[in-house]
Each structure stands twice: as structure tokens, then as C-alpha cells.
Residue, then its C-alpha position, 0 to 999 in steps of 0.5 A: m332239418s326245420v325251416k321257419v317262416k315268419l308270418n304276421r297277422r296280415q299274411m295269416d289273413q291272406l293265407f286263410d283267404l286263399y284257403k277258403r277261396f280254393e277249397d279243392i286245393e289240398w296242399f299249399e307251399i309257403e316259400e320265403s326268399r330274401s333275394s330282394g335285399i330289402g326284406p323277406t318275400v313270401h309266396v304261396r304256391f299250389d297246383l290249380f290247373n295241372r293236378d300233378n302235384k307241381p305248383d303252377t300258381t303263385i301268390d305273393i303275400t309279402d307285407v312290405s309295410t314291415w320292411 
């Protein structure tokens, strides 16, 4: 099973910024949802506090200019 998530350049810049700011984080999850009814929302999740591999931090990198 494959899952596709489309990211534009602005979102890639935001993702890279997260990568650089949180150097200790090994794994990032990218989740796209279409539940808004307007356009896709994109969230990046990672484990910042618990260290139990369950994401406890969520950052919205949705670019609404593309809606």
C-alpha cells in the first residue's frame, strides 16, 4: 500500500525548518487530511516530550493559498 502526500515548495521549506530546529528528533510523520471540505490540510507530527515514539507534537503546514 502506498500513500501520496503532495507538498509545495512553501511546505517543503517549513518541513526543512522543522528538521533543522528539532535536531534531536529522529522520526517525523506527515499526515494529509481532507476533512475540512475546502482543501487538504497537512500536519507534521513528532515525539518531542514523551520519547515513547508516540507523537505528542503537531504542527500544521497547510498552505491555504492553494485552495
